N, C-alpha and C positions, 0 to 999 in steps of 0.2 A: 699687420696685413692679414686679410682674410684668405684662409687656405682654400684652394680649389682642388677638389679631388679629381684624379684622372680615372677615366672609364677603363675598366679591365677589358682586355682584348677578347676574353672569352665570355664576357657578359652578354646576356640575351638582349636583342634589340627591343626597344620599347614597342609594345603592341599598338598599332594604329587603330583608333576608334573607327568603327564602320560609319561611313557617311550616309546620312539619311537622304533619300531622293528629294530633290528640290521640288518645292510646290510649283505647279504649272498654272499659270494664269495668262491667258491671251486676251488682251483688253478689247481687241476688235477682230473676233474670230472669223467673221464672214467677209472681211475686206478682200476685194479682188473678184468676188462673185458678181455677176452682172445685175443681180436683183437683191443686193445686200439689204436694203430697207425692208423688203418683204420677208426675208429670212428672219430678221430681227422682230418684225411685227408678229409673225406666227409664233415665235418663241416667247415673246414678252407680253403681247397685247390681246391676242385673239383666243377666245375659249375653244371653239370647235371649227376646224377648217382642215382641208386636205389639198394636196397638189401632186399630180403625177411627176415623177422624176425620170429623166432620160439617162440611161447608162452609156458609158463609153463603149465603142464597138468591141474592144477586147473583152470586156466583162460580159457582153451579150453572147460572145462566142463561147465563153466558159460556162455561163449559167443559163443560157437560153434566153427566151423572151419572157421571163417571169416579170410581171408588172410590179413596180416599186412605187409606193405612194408615201409622200411625206405627210405626217399628221401632227397637229398641234399637241394632242395628248392621247395616250393609250391607257387601257385599264391598268390600275395600280401604278401609273406613271412609268410603265415599262418602256424599255429602250426600243424594242422591236417585236413584231409578231410575224409568224409565217403561217398563213391560212392553208387549209387542206387543198384548196384549188390552185395553190402556187403563188397567190398574191402575197406581197411583202408590205407591211406597214412599218414605218419608222417614226418614232416619236421625237419631237423637239423639246417638249417640256418634260424632262426626265426627273425621276426621283433622286438620282445621284449623277453627278457629273465630275469631270476631271479638272475643270477650269479652262478647257479648250473645247468649246461647243462644236467647232468645225470637225475636229478629229473624232469627237465622240459620235457624231452622226455618221461619219464615214465608216468608223469601225462597226457601228450598228448595222449599216447596210450590208457590209461584207459578211458579218456574222449571220444575218438573216438569209442571205443568198446561199451560204454554205450549209444551212439547216434544211433538212428534208421538209417538204410541205406538211403542215399540220403539227410539227414537233415544236416544243418550246425553244426559244432562242436564248442562248447564253451569250451575254455581252459583258466583257470585263469593265469594272468601274474605272480602272486606270489603264486605258488601252496602250499607253506608251507611244513611241514614235511609229509612224506608218503613213499610209496613203491619206490624203485629205480630200475634201469634196471635189476640188478641181481636178484631182487625179482620176476619179472614178465616175464623175458625171459630165455630161455634155452641158456646158454653161448656157443657160437659157432663162428667160423670164418665167417665173412660176405662174402656172394657170391655176389660180386659187379658187376653190369653192368654199364659201362660208356656210356652215350648217347650223340649223337651229338646235340640234342635239347631237349625241354621239352614236347614232345608229350606224354610222359607218364602221364601227367596231365589229359589227356582226358579220359572220361569214356566210350564214344561210339560215334556213328554218330551224335547224338543230339548236343553234345558239339562241334563237328567239324563244324556243320552248323550254330552255333551261331556266328554272326559277332563280338560281343564284345570279346568272347573267342578267336576267330581267331586273332583279332588285338593284344590282350594281349600276345598271344603265339608268334606272329611274333616279337614283341618288345623284349621278353625274349630271343628268339633264336638268335636275332641279337647282343645280348650283351655278348655271351659266346665265349671262345677261344678253339681251339682244345686241347684236353686232352686225354692222354692214360695211363691206369694203367699198370705198369711194373710188370712182374712176378718174377723177380729176388729177390725182397725183399717186404715184406708187408709194406704198407704205402708209396710206392714210385710211383711218377707220373711224366710223361713227359708232358710238355705243350708248346705251341707255341704262342708267343705274337708278336706284330707287328715288333719289331726290332731283336728279338733273340728267342731261345728256352731255356727252363730251365729243370732241373731235381730237384725235391723237394722230400725229403725223411724224413718222420716222424720217428725218431729213437725211439725204444721201451724201452730204458733204462732211468733211472733217469738222470736228467740234469747234475749232477756232474760226474757220471760215463761216460756219453756220451761225455761230454766236455773233460775229460781226455783222452779218447780213440781217439777223433779227434785230440787232441794236439799231441799224440804219432805219429799219421799218418802224421800230418803236419811237425813235426820235422824230420821225415825220408823221406820226399818228397813223401808220399804215399797217399795224399789226393785228387789228381787229378783223374778224371775218365779216361781221355786220354790226350795226349799231346796237342790236339787242344781244350781243355776245361779249364775252370777257376773256382776255388772255389770262389763263390761270397760272401759268408757269411752265416749267419743263423739267425733264429728268434725263438721265443718261441710261442707255440700254445697249449693251454689247458694243460700246465704243462710239455710238452716235447719239445725237441730241434728239429728244422727242418733245416738241412743244405741245401744250394741251390748251384747248379752249373750252370754256363752259358755254353751253348752248341752252336755249329754251327746251324743256324736257319733251314737250309734245310735238315739236316741229320735226317732221319725218326726215330721214337721212337724205332722200333725193333732193331736198331743197337746199342742201349744202354743197352740191356739186358746183354750181356757178360761183358762189363766194370763194370756194376753195381754189377754183381755176384762176380767179382774179388774184388771190393771195399768192398762188404759186408763181404767177407772172411777176408780181411785185418782188417776191423773194429772189427770183432769178436775176432781175434787174439790179437789186441791191447787192447780190453776190458778185456782180460784174463791175461794180464801181471801184475804180482804182484810187490810190492816194491815202494819205493819213486820215485818221479819224478827227472829227471836230470835237471840241469840248462837250457839246450836247450829246454826240453819239457815244463818247466815252462814258458819260454819266448814265446814259441808257444801258450801255453794256454792263456796267457795274450793277445797275438795278436788276438786270436779267439774271446775273450770276447769283444774286441774293434771293431769287424766286425759284429755288430748286424744290421739286416735289418728290414725294415718296409714292411709288406705284403701289396701290392696294388692290 
């Protein structure tokens, strides 16, 4: 028989290993916000855009009427800026994130508001638990302005006269591609890249419902925008599906409003269809799953 030794009463307890903090990843961080597709589009699709944010009354009482503006990207992919005139800029496309974009942006807003105008804003890479966007913002549709460049970074003539700022701005402006926000659907953007143009649309519904509706359209040959377009595939962004269409490169953005409105109507009708899927729709659904794209 194997001997089992008894633990001495005065023996020291085994030291517990310190537990590492769990990795945080929120798959659908903007869920619950009234304009979730636009938040995702500004974070994932749009090079240069801004939208004013409305603070909750309690925050306005604490920090005054300092204007807060959401921006796609700030210099050096910073989380936030506090201009000397009191304006606050908060970046969505950050250099470092915690895995919860909602909490990151909320922490950036609060850190910038607590920073004196003109001073650098310090935002923790891992903000931990705390207020989220719904806690500090009045929930509203974003009033988005798409810019041709990043001149919105500049606070005044002093910035424009700084050679380092001018050089950084020139490099940033040279890296973006033409992008237009379409009015026919929230979260839909036309963009022109060197070889072709695209339409990218952040669908507002859960992935399963959106995929099933797209499959119904595909099975009925209703997924094209127009005969001269091609459904290229789709990718996931912050928990939602983003289908992509290849378009003729030289056709201007305004000409896609009507086709997108018609497609949006067909999509809504497909979304509302009850009942089980037919074999044709199931095959179309499996085909769509196999057409996953990588955003470049």
